[in-house]
Structures are given as structure tokens and as C-alpha cells.
LUMDO-555603 format. One record per residue (C-alpha): residue number from 1; residue in one letter; x, y, z. Coordinates in steps of 0.5 Angstrom, whole numbers. Last residue first. Example, Ala and Ser with C-alpha at 12.3 -4.5 7.8 and 13.67 -1.06 7.14 Angstrom:
REM residues 2
[r 2, 'S', [27, -2, 14]]
[r 1, 'A', [25, -9, 16]]
This chain:
REM residues 473
[r 473, 'T', [-7, -118, -58]]
[r 472, 'N', [-2, -113, -62]]
[r 471, 'V', [5, -117, -63]]
[r 470, 'I', [12, -116, -61]]
[r 469, 'P', [16, -118, -66]]
[r 468, 'G', [19, -125, -68]]
[r 467, 'E', [26, -129, -67]]
[r 466, 'N', [30, -124, -68]]
[r 465, 'C', [32, -122, -60]]
[r 464, 'M', [35, -129, -58]]
[r 463, 'F', [39, -127, -52]]
[r 462, 'G', [46, -127, -49]]
[r 461, 'S', [50, -134, -49]]
[r 460, 'G', [50, -141, -53]]
[r 459, 'P', [43, -139, -55]]
[r 458, 'D', [39, -143, -53]]
[r 457, 'K', [40, -149, -48]]
[r 456, 'R', [42, -146, -42]]
[r 455, 'I', [42, -151, -36]]
[r 454, 'F', [38, -151, -30]]
[r 453, 'K', [39, -156, -25]]
[r 452, 'G', [35, -161, -21]]
[r 451, 'N', [37, -167, -25]]
[r 450, 'Q', [36, -164, -32]]
[r 449, 'I', [32, -158, -33]]
[r 448, 'T', [32, -154, -40]]
[r 447, 'V', [34, -146, -41]]
[r 446, 'Y', [31, -142, -46]]
[r 445, 'L', [33, -135, -48]]
[r 444, 'F', [29, -128, -49]]
[r 443, 'C', [29, -122, -53]]
[r 442, 'P', [23, -119, -55]]
[r 441, 'S', [24, -113, -50]]
[r 440, 'M', [17, -110, -47]]
[r 439, 'I', [14, -104, -49]]
[r 438, 'K', [12, -99, -43]]
[r 437, 'N', [14, -93, -47]]
[r 436, 'G', [19, -90, -42]]
[r 435, 'I', [21, -97, -40]]
[r 434, 'D', [23, -99, -46]]
[r 433, 'H', [26, -106, -44]]
[r 432, 'A', [33, -108, -45]]
[r 431, 'A', [34, -116, -43]]
[r 430, 'H', [36, -117, -36]]
[r 429, 'L', [41, -117, -31]]
[r 428, 'G', [46, -113, -35]]
[r 427, 'H', [46, -106, -32]]
[r 426, 'G', [39, -107, -30]]
[r 425, 'D', [37, -107, -38]]
[r 424, 'W', [34, -101, -39]]
[r 423, 'S', [33, -98, -46]]
[r 422, 'H', [28, -93, -47]]
[r 421, 'V', [29, -88, -41]]
[r 420, 'K', [26, -81, -43]]
[r 419, 'K', [20, -82, -39]]
[r 418, 'V', [23, -84, -33]]
[r 417, 'A', [27, -77, -32]]
[r 416, 'D', [20, -73, -33]]
[r 415, 'F', [17, -78, -28]]
[r 414, 'L', [22, -77, -23]]
[r 413, 'A', [22, -69, -24]]
[r 412, 'K', [15, -69, -23]]
[r 411, 'R', [16, -73, -16]]
[r 410, 'T', [21, -69, -14]]
[r 409, 'L', [28, -69, -12]]
[r 408, 'N', [31, -62, -12]]
[r 407, 'S', [38, -64, -9]]
[r 406, 'G', [40, -68, -16]]
[r 405, 'I', [36, -70, -21]]
[r 404, 'Q', [41, -75, -24]]
[r 403, 'S', [42, -78, -18]]
[r 402, 'A', [35, -79, -17]]
[r 401, 'L', [35, -83, -24]]
[r 400, 'Q', [41, -87, -23]]
[r 399, 'Q', [38, -89, -16]]
[r 398, 'F', [31, -91, -19]]
[r 397, 'L', [34, -95, -24]]
[r 396, 'R', [38, -99, -19]]
[r 395, 'G', [32, -100, -15]]
[r 394, 'A', [28, -102, -21]]
[r 393, 'S', [34, -107, -23]]
[r 392, 'W', [33, -110, -16]]
[r 391, 'A', [26, -111, -16]]
[r 390, 'Y', [27, -114, -23]]
[r 389, 'F', [32, -119, -21]]
[r 388, 'G', [28, -121, -14]]
[r 387, 'F', [22, -123, -19]]
[r 386, 'Y', [27, -128, -23]]
[r 385, 'D', [30, -131, -16]]
[r 384, 'P', [36, -129, -12]]
[r 383, 'K', [38, -135, -7]]
[r 382, 'Q', [37, -133, 0]]
[r 381, 'G', [43, -136, 5]]
[r 380, 'P', [44, -130, 8]]
[r 379, 'A', [38, -125, 8]]
[r 378, 'V', [41, -118, 9]]
[r 377, 'R', [48, -119, 8]]
[r 376, 'N', [48, -125, 3]]
[r 375, 'L', [43, -120, -2]]
[r 374, 'W', [48, -115, -2]]
[r 373, 'Q', [53, -119, -5]]
[r 372, 'I', [48, -123, -9]]
[r 371, 'Y', [46, -116, -12]]
[r 370, 'L', [53, -114, -14]]
[r 369, 'Q', [55, -121, -17]]
[r 368, 'M', [49, -120, -21]]
[r 367, 'E', [51, -114, -23]]
[r 366, 'P', [58, -116, -25]]
[r 365, 'N', [56, -122, -29]]
[r 364, 'G', [61, -127, -32]]
[r 363, 'A', [61, -131, -25]]
[r 362, 'R', [54, -131, -25]]
[r 361, 'E', [52, -136, -30]]
[r 360, 'E', [48, -140, -26]]
[r 359, 'Y', [44, -134, -23]]
[r 358, 'L', [42, -134, -31]]
[r 357, 'D', [41, -127, -34]]
[r 356, 'T', [34, -125, -35]]
[r 355, 'N', [29, -126, -41]]
[r 354, 'L', [27, -133, -39]]
[r 353, 'F', [23, -139, -42]]
[r 352, 'V', [24, -145, -39]]
[r 351, 'L', [24, -152, -43]]
[r 350, 'S', [22, -158, -39]]
[r 349, 'G', [27, -164, -40]]
[r 348, 'N', [27, -167, -33]]
[r 347, 'A', [21, -164, -29]]
[r 346, 'P', [19, -171, -27]]
[r 345, 'L', [25, -172, -24]]
[r 344, 'F', [24, -166, -18]]
[r 343, 'A', [32, -167, -16]]
[r 342, 'Q', [32, -168, -8]]
[r 341, 'G', [33, -163, -3]]
[r 340, 'N', [25, -163, 0]]
[r 339, 'Q', [23, -162, -8]]
[r 338, 'N', [28, -159, -13]]
[r 337, 'A', [27, -156, -20]]
[r 336, 'F', [21, -152, -18]]
[r 335, 'Q', [24, -150, -11]]
[r 334, 'D', [30, -148, -15]]
[r 333, 'S', [26, -143, -19]]
[r 332, 'Y', [26, -141, -26]]
[r 331, 'A', [19, -145, -27]]
[r 330, 'V', [15, -138, -26]]
[r 329, 'S', [19, -136, -32]]
[r 328, 'D', [14, -139, -36]]
[r 327, 'W', [14, -147, -38]]
[r 326, 'D', [15, -151, -45]]
[r 325, 'R', [14, -158, -44]]
[r 324, 'V', [15, -161, -51]]
[r 323, 'K', [15, -168, -54]]
[r 322, 'P', [9, -170, -49]]
[r 321, 'Y', [11, -174, -43]]
[r 320, 'W', [6, -180, -42]]
[r 319, 'E', [8, -185, -36]]
[r 318, 'A', [1, -184, -33]]
[r 317, 'Q', [5, -183, -26]]
[r 316, 'D', [10, -178, -29]]
[r 315, 'M', [5, -174, -33]]
[r 314, 'A', [1, -173, -26]]
[r 313, 'Q', [7, -171, -23]]
[r 312, 'L', [8, -166, -29]]
[r 311, 'L', [2, -163, -28]]
[r 310, 'K', [2, -163, -20]]
[r 309, 'Q', [9, -159, -21]]
[r 308, 'I', [6, -154, -26]]
[r 307, 'S', [1, -153, -20]]
[r 306, 'Q', [7, -151, -16]]
[r 305, 'Y', [10, -147, -21]]
[r 304, 'N', [4, -142, -21]]
[r 303, 'A', [0, -142, -27]]
[r 302, 'V', [-1, -141, -34]]
[r 301, 'M', [1, -148, -37]]
[r 300, 'T', [4, -150, -43]]
[r 299, 'V', [4, -157, -47]]
[r 298, 'Y', [6, -159, -54]]
[r 297, 'Q', [5, -166, -57]]
[r 296, 'V', [-2, -167, -55]]
[r 295, 'G', [-5, -174, -59]]
[r 294, 'A', [-12, -172, -56]]
[r 293, 'D', [-12, -179, -52]]
[r 292, 'R', [-6, -176, -48]]
[r 291, 'M', [-8, -169, -47]]
[r 290, 'K', [-15, -172, -44]]
[r 289, 'Q', [-11, -177, -40]]
[r 288, 'V', [-7, -172, -37]]
[r 287, 'Y', [-13, -167, -36]]
[r 286, 'T', [-16, -173, -32]]
[r 285, 'G', [-10, -175, -28]]
[r 284, 'Y', [-9, -167, -26]]
[r 283, 'N', [-12, -169, -19]]
[r 282, 'P', [-13, -165, -13]]
[r 281, 'E', [-15, -159, -16]]
[r 280, 'L', [-14, -153, -12]]
[r 279, 'V', [-14, -147, -17]]
[r 278, 'E', [-19, -151, -21]]
[r 277, 'V', [-17, -153, -28]]
[r 276, 'Q', [-18, -150, -35]]
[r 275, 'Y', [-16, -154, -41]]
[r 274, 'I', [-15, -152, -48]]
[r 273, 'R', [-14, -158, -53]]
[r 272, 'N', [-21, -155, -57]]
[r 271, 'G', [-16, -153, -62]]
[r 270, 'F', [-9, -151, -60]]
[r 269, 'D', [-6, -151, -67]]
[r 268, 'F', [0, -146, -67]]
[r 267, 'G', [1, -143, -74]]
[r 266, 'V', [5, -136, -72]]
[r 265, 'S', [-2, -133, -71]]
[r 264, 'E', [-4, -139, -67]]
[r 263, 'W', [1, -137, -62]]
[r 262, 'A', [-1, -130, -61]]
[r 261, 'K', [-9, -132, -60]]
[r 260, 'V', [-7, -138, -55]]
[r 259, 'R', [-2, -133, -51]]
[r 258, 'Q', [-7, -128, -50]]
[r 257, 'M', [-12, -133, -48]]
[r 256, 'A', [-7, -136, -43]]
[r 255, 'N', [-6, -129, -40]]
[r 254, 'A', [-14, -127, -39]]
[r 253, 'K', [-15, -134, -36]]
[r 252, 'T', [-10, -133, -31]]
[r 251, 'V', [-13, -127, -29]]
[r 250, 'E', [-20, -128, -29]]
[r 249, 'A', [-19, -135, -25]]
[r 248, 'N', [-19, -142, -26]]
[r 247, 'L', [-12, -144, -27]]
[r 246, 'Y', [-9, -145, -34]]
[r 245, 'V', [-7, -151, -39]]
[r 244, 'M', [-6, -150, -46]]
[r 243, 'A', [-5, -156, -51]]
[r 242, 'A', [-1, -156, -58]]
[r 241, 'H', [-2, -162, -63]]
[r 240, 'K', [-1, -157, -70]]
[r 239, 'I', [6, -154, -66]]
[r 238, 'V', [9, -161, -65]]
[r 237, 'D', [12, -163, -72]]
[r 236, 'P', [16, -156, -72]]
[r 235, 'Y', [20, -157, -66]]
[r 234, 'K', [26, -153, -67]]
[r 233, 'K', [23, -147, -72]]
[r 232, 'K', [16, -148, -69]]
[r 231, 'I', [19, -148, -62]]
[r 230, 'Y', [23, -141, -63]]
[r 229, 'N', [17, -138, -67]]
[r 228, 'A', [13, -139, -61]]
[r 227, 'T', [19, -136, -56]]
[r 226, 'G', [19, -130, -61]]
[r 225, 'I', [12, -128, -60]]
[r 224, 'P', [13, -122, -56]]
[r 223, 'I', [6, -120, -53]]
[r 222, 'K', [2, -113, -53]]
[r 221, 'D', [-5, -111, -51]]
[r 220, 'P', [-6, -114, -44]]
[r 219, 'R', [1, -111, -42]]
[r 218, 'V', [8, -114, -39]]
[r 217, 'P', [12, -108, -37]]
[r 216, 'Y', [18, -111, -34]]
[r 215, 'I', [21, -105, -31]]
[r 214, 'P', [15, -102, -30]]
[r 213, 'Y', [13, -95, -31]]
[r 212, 'V', [7, -93, -27]]
[r 211, 'N', [4, -86, -26]]
[r 210, 'S', [-1, -86, -32]]
[r 209, 'A', [-4, -93, -30]]
[r 208, 'K', [-4, -98, -36]]
[r 207, 'A', [0, -103, -33]]
[r 206, 'R', [-4, -103, -27]]
[r 205, 'A', [-10, -103, -30]]
[r 204, 'G', [-8, -109, -35]]
[r 203, 'N', [-6, -114, -29]]
[r 202, 'V', [1, -116, -27]]
[r 201, 'T', [6, -111, -28]]
[r 200, 'I', [13, -113, -26]]
[r 199, 'A', [18, -110, -22]]
[r 198, 'T', [14, -103, -20]]
[r 197, 'L', [17, -97, -22]]
[r 196, 'D', [11, -93, -19]]
[r 195, 'P', [12, -86, -18]]
[r 194, 'I', [6, -83, -14]]
[r 193, 'G', [1, -79, -17]]
[r 192, 'C', [-5, -79, -12]]
[r 191, 'S', [-10, -81, -17]]
[r 190, 'Q', [-5, -86, -21]]
[r 189, 'G', [-3, -89, -14]]
[r 188, 'T', [-11, -90, -12]]
[r 187, 'P', [-14, -92, -19]]
[r 186, 'A', [-8, -98, -19]]
[r 185, 'G', [-8, -100, -12]]
[r 184, 'G', [-13, -106, -13]]
[r 183, 'N', [-10, -108, -20]]
[r 182, 'D', [-4, -110, -17]]
[r 181, 'F', [-7, -117, -15]]
[r 180, 'A', [-2, -122, -16]]
[r 179, 'S', [3, -117, -13]]
[r 178, 'M', [10, -115, -15]]
[r 177, 'S', [13, -108, -12]]
[r 176, 'G', [20, -106, -14]]
[r 175, 'V', [20, -99, -13]]
[r 174, 'L', [14, -94, -10]]
[r 173, 'A', [16, -87, -10]]
[r 172, 'F', [16, -81, -5]]
[r 171, 'S', [13, -85, 1]]
[r 170, 'N', [9, -84, 7]]
[r 169, 'Q', [2, -82, 4]]
[r 168, 'C', [2, -85, -3]]
[r 167, 'A', [5, -91, 0]]
[r 166, 'Q', [0, -92, 5]]
[r 165, 'A', [-6, -91, -1]]
[r 164, 'V', [-1, -96, -5]]
[r 163, 'A', [-2, -101, 1]]
[r 162, 'A', [-9, -100, 2]]
[r 161, 'Q', [-11, -102, -5]]
[r 160, 'N', [-6, -108, -5]]
[r 159, 'A', [-10, -110, 1]]
[r 158, 'N', [-17, -109, -3]]
[r 157, 'E', [-14, -113, -8]]
[r 156, 'D', [-11, -119, -4]]
[r 155, 'A', [-5, -123, -5]]
[r 154, 'K', [-3, -121, 2]]
[r 153, 'T', [-1, -114, 0]]
[r 152, 'D', [5, -114, 5]]
[r 151, 'I', [8, -107, 6]]
[r 150, 'L', [16, -106, 6]]
[r 149, 'E', [18, -98, 7]]
[r 148, 'N', [25, -98, 6]]
[r 147, 'K', [29, -92, 8]]
[r 146, 'I', [34, -90, 3]]
[r 145, 'S', [40, -85, 6]]
[r 144, 'R', [40, -78, 3]]
[r 143, 'G', [47, -75, 1]]
[r 142, 'C', [46, -74, -6]]
[r 141, 'I', [43, -82, -6]]
[r 140, 'G', [46, -85, 0]]
[r 139, 'G', [53, -85, 3]]
[r 138, 'Q', [56, -91, -1]]
[r 137, 'S', [54, -96, 5]]
[r 136, 'N', [47, -93, 4]]
[r 135, 'V', [46, -95, -3]]
[r 134, 'M', [48, -102, -2]]
[r 133, 'A', [43, -103, 4]]
[r 132, 'G', [38, -100, 0]]
[r 131, 'W', [39, -105, -5]]
[r 130, 'A', [40, -111, -1]]
[r 129, 'Q', [33, -109, 3]]
[r 128, 'M', [30, -108, -4]]
[r 127, 'A', [32, -115, -6]]
[r 126, 'Y', [30, -118, 0]]
[r 125, 'F', [23, -115, -1]]
[r 124, 'T', [23, -117, -8]]
[r 123, 'S', [24, -124, -6]]
[r 122, 'K', [18, -124, -1]]
[r 121, 'F', [14, -125, -8]]
[r 120, 'L', [10, -131, -6]]
[r 119, 'A', [12, -131, 1]]
[r 118, 'A', [6, -136, 4]]
[r 117, 'Q', [1, -138, -2]]
[r 116, 'V', [-6, -136, 1]]
[r 115, 'G', [-4, -130, 4]]
[r 114, 'S', [3, -127, 7]]
[r 113, 'V', [8, -124, 2]]
[r 112, 'D', [5, -121, -4]]
[r 111, 'S', [9, -114, -5]]
[r 110, 'A', [8, -107, -4]]
[r 109, 'T', [15, -104, -4]]
[r 108, 'A', [16, -97, -1]]
[r 107, 'V', [22, -92, -2]]
[r 106, 'T', [23, -86, 4]]
[r 105, 'I', [28, -82, 2]]
[r 104, 'Q', [33, -79, 7]]
[r 103, 'T', [37, -73, 9]]
[r 102, 'P', [34, -67, 7]]
[r 101, 'T', [27, -70, 7]]
[r 100, 'V', [24, -73, 2]]
[r 99, 'G', [18, -78, 3]]
[r 98, 'T', [13, -73, 0]]
[r 97, 'D', [17, -67, -4]]
[r 96, 'S', [23, -63, -3]]
[r 95, 'A', [25, -63, 4]]
[r 94, 'T', [31, -59, 2]]
[r 93, 'N', [38, -61, 0]]
[r 92, 'K', [42, -56, -2]]
[r 91, 'G', [44, -54, -10]]
[r 90, 'T', [44, -58, -16]]
[r 89, 'V', [49, -63, -15]]
[r 88, 'A', [48, -68, -20]]
[r 87, 'C', [50, -74, -17]]
[r 86, 'A', [55, -80, -19]]
[r 85, 'T', [52, -87, -19]]
[r 84, 'A', [55, -92, -14]]
[r 83, 'G', [56, -99, -15]]
[r 82, 'V', [58, -100, -22]]
[r 81, 'A', [60, -107, -23]]
[r 80, 'G', [67, -110, -23]]
[r 79, 'T', [66, -114, -17]]
[r 78, 'G', [62, -110, -12]]
[r 77, 'A', [62, -103, -11]]
[r 76, 'G', [58, -103, -5]]
[r 75, 'T', [64, -100, 0]]
[r 74, 'G', [62, -104, 5]]
[r 73, 'T', [58, -103, 12]]
[r 72, 'G', [53, -106, 16]]
[r 71, 'G', [49, -103, 22]]
[r 70, 'T', [44, -98, 22]]
[r 69, 'G', [38, -102, 25]]
[r 68, 'G', [31, -104, 23]]
[r 67, 'T', [25, -103, 25]]
[r 66, 'T', [20, -108, 23]]
[r 65, 'V', [12, -107, 24]]
[r 64, 'G', [8, -112, 23]]
[r 63, 'T', [3, -110, 29]]
[r 62, 'G', [5, -115, 34]]
[r 61, 'S', [12, -112, 33]]
[r 60, 'T', [19, -114, 30]]
[r 59, 'T', [26, -113, 31]]
[r 58, 'G', [31, -110, 27]]
[r 57, 'T', [37, -114, 24]]
[r 56, 'G', [41, -108, 22]]
[r 55, 'G', [43, -108, 15]]
[r 54, 'T', [44, -101, 12]]
[r 53, 'G', [39, -97, 15]]
[r 52, 'G', [32, -99, 17]]
[r 51, 'T', [25, -98, 17]]
[r 50, 'T', [21, -104, 15]]
[r 49, 'T', [14, -104, 14]]
[r 48, 'A', [10, -110, 14]]
[r 47, 'A', [3, -108, 14]]
[r 46, 'S', [-3, -110, 18]]
[r 45, 'G', [1, -116, 22]]
[r 44, 'T', [4, -122, 20]]
[r 43, 'T', [10, -123, 15]]
[r 42, 'D', [13, -130, 13]]
[r 41, 'G', [19, -134, 12]]
[r 40, 'S', [22, -137, 5]]
[r 39, 'G', [24, -134, -1]]
[r 38, 'T', [26, -138, -7]]
[r 37, 'G', [20, -135, -12]]
[r 36, 'G', [14, -137, -15]]
[r 35, 'G', [9, -133, -20]]
[r 34, 'L', [3, -131, -23]]
[r 33, 'G', [-1, -136, -22]]
[r 32, 'I', [-1, -135, -15]]
[r 31, 'G', [-7, -130, -16]]
[r 30, 'A', [-11, -136, -17]]
[r 29, 'A', [-11, -136, -9]]
[r 28, 'R', [-16, -131, -9]]
[r 27, 'Q', [-21, -135, -13]]
[r 26, 'T', [-20, -141, -7]]
[r 25, 'A', [-21, -136, -2]]
[r 24, 'T', [-27, -133, -5]]
[r 23, 'L', [-27, -127, -9]]
[r 22, 'R', [-30, -120, -6]]
[r 21, 'A', [-24, -119, -2]]
[r 20, 'G', [-20, -118, -9]]
[r 19, 'C', [-24, -119, -16]]
[r 18, 'G', [-18, -120, -20]]
[r 17, 'A', [-14, -118, -27]]
[r 16, 'L', [-8, -121, -31]]
[r 15, 'V', [-3, -120, -36]]
[r 14, 'L', [8, -125, -34]]
[r 13, 'M', [8, -128, -32]]
[r 12, 'T', [7, -127, -32]]
[r 11, 'T', [8, -129, -34]]
[r 10, 'I', [10, -126, -28]]
[r 9, 'A', [7, -130, -32]]
[r 8, 'I', [9, -126, -31]]
[r 7, 'A', [5, -133, -31]]
[r 6, 'A', [10, -125, -26]]
[r 5, 'A', [11, -126, -31]]
[r 4, 'R', [10, -128, -39]]
[r 3, 'S', [14, -126, -32]]
[r 2, 'K', [10, -126, -39]]
[r 1, 'M', [11, -125, -46]]
């Protein structure tokens, strides 16, 4: 069930593919069907590489290289959260592998920041900078400071390949990455053997690569059906009148068809109510009329949140509202619920699936408080989003494993350690995924939107984990 990603989406969500520079700009834009975010700003140059200590302001050159300072202080412990991780002392630090010196570990994050949708996954950069600043404030990992290498993959397959190649040469590991065309770097990363704790996998090639261990392991061959069963139980009259809308791109089509197949296995009927729309479609009114004429009562869409907004606007203009409007985690963004500082009213009543804890409930989550504390230090005013949650969690898992390994930090040792991790929830930041076996959690929650605010719908707390299994697709 994807960022069901990263469209995941995210779903991801969450499961996706692309053709890189061989595509037209319009086709590449379809990559934005994987996510959204609350970040702002842009990065220019061939690669946005940040070298820094613990929170300096830094300077930016014309080549896109940012060199951060060494400012920033604090204990990093947060409010009730586990900050530092105990180090397994195994000897004197040495230059034990690529990107590792006696005093420093270089960690790369390769995410879409510039391109057809500016700042698409910039929240992952902020999250990794925040994590690095926190770790460095504690004295690093076993005495080694973190050096962030932030590389812009530009929502482009070839740029992703180049980014992974750069990371292979300079960094010990890829951590917290998020890219719509992450398939581009899959062969390169596997060939060079760099550990890749990516935030959320998007395309099947990246998910299957032997060096990749995603924090949210979205896959082309497996999907949880808990949300489908939830809708079936809560709104049994709508499932025979379902519609799927998706953007015209290989990646979003694959994700949509996977979900249609899985949802139909529990009784949904999409019939011929599956609609492909162009990435830059100016008018969704035609599709709204088709759904209205077909008696649609349930609709979902595999797209970026901006396209879902366009669909909702068209529904509002037609004064037609299907009973259930069910969106992916990409819609969990303040910019989806609000536009230009005003509540986006056509979104009222929408359902949004999540497998992370809620920003709105941060007072009860020490780990989220810790993340927000350090995010505010490196990017004042930024709110964490879905993709930032998983990037921060990737950093936290890396911190834990590298600390367990100790002074003799090697890529092989990290692989050996991550393969043994079978329940990781980011210290309570998200549902527990089986990282070592690359199996996502079946757990989820639903929020609804009312007047620009996300409100928990079900369950009353925590996650629902017994609504349905993970099925093979």
C-alpha cells in the first residue's frame, strides 16, 4: 500500500517505473505522482551537495555545492525520546571503508529537489540535515561526525543514476533518499555495493536491488489490503461502484493497476470506471461527468496531491461529491488541505490513509518532538511531512546500526546488521516494517479533512493492523 508512496504513492506511494531523459518533460512530470510535501525552495547546479557540521548557515556556489558551517549546539536528547545511541567499542577508529575516516562518516541522500515539480522531496534533505545535526551534537557515532552529502536527482532517471554513482564514490551509504525515478540508480548502486537505506522505494528495480533496504519497503509484487477491507466494512454500498483515476505514466499506471487488482480481490468492482488522465490535463470536468453518469460512489486517484486537488475542484464545480473519496498518503500535506493560506474546502470529508503517526498528535510522541526540535534548528518554520518522517527514521536506523557495529564500520558489517532488523518503527514514528525481509507493515490509520485540518478518524489511537493481509500481486 503505497507512499502506497511515495502514490508512495510515496503510494507511493507508494510501485513505479520510468524512462528518464528519454521521456518528454511531460512524461517525466508524471513522477510527481509519487508524492508531495511541505518543503519550499529549490536547488540549482549539477548536484546539491551539503558538507556541514551541526547546523551552520553555509554558502551556496554557482555549481550547486553548499558548504555548511559548524555551528549549532544542544544535547539532542529531546523530550522523552532516545537521542544518543550507545557505541559498541570495538577498537580504535580507522579509515575502514569508502566514506569513513577515523573522525567522519559521509552519508548521501539522493532526492528530487529541482525539476518539473520544485522541492518535491526536499523534506528528506531537511530531515537528514536535522538528523546529522542531532548526531553531531552528541559527539557523532562512536566519535565520528556525520557529513551530509545531499544530491539533487531532479525527478530524472539519468540524474538519479549520476547521483548514485556520486554517492558510490564519496559516501559510505545512501540514507533517507526519495526519488520518483529511483530505478535510474538501481543497477549502479547494486554494482558498487553501497548500502541504501532509502526512505521509500518507488520503482520495482530499486526495491529489488540487493543493496537496498527501504524504511518503507514498497514493492511491485506485494500490497496490504487493510484499507480496502476497512472501506468495505465502513461503506459496504460503495465498493460495487468504484472508480480509479491515474496519471498517464508507466509508473503511476503500474501502481494503479496493482491496487485495482488487489481491491477487486476483496469485492470492489471498478468495471470500466478506470480513467487515465494526462499529467498536465487542464480540465478534469470530463472525467467527473463520466463518473457521475456511471453512478460512482467511491473514487481514488494515483497522482501527486496537486492533481488530486484539480479533481476535487472539478467535483466541486459540478456540485457532485461521491460518497467516499479515498486518497493516498501524498495528500497528508498542509499544502493539500490549504491553498494560499485558506482552507481548501473541496477536500472536506476526504479520507487519507497513513502508516505514520500524526504531526497533529506530536505532543504524545517523543520521537516526533525530537525530529521537530532539530528540524526547527536547520530549517526554521518547516513542518515535517510524510517523506521527511521516513527519511528521519532512515537516519535513526543507520545511527543505531552503526553504533552497534562500532569502530570497524564497513559496508559489509552494515549489510549484515540491517538484514537482521525485522521490526523497525523509527522509535514510534511509523508502523513497524520488516526491513531485513523488505516487507511492509499491514498497519494503517485514516484521517479525514475538515476546513484545512487533518483529523484522526480511525482508530481512536495507534494503528489498525488486523484489517487484512499483505497479498501477492
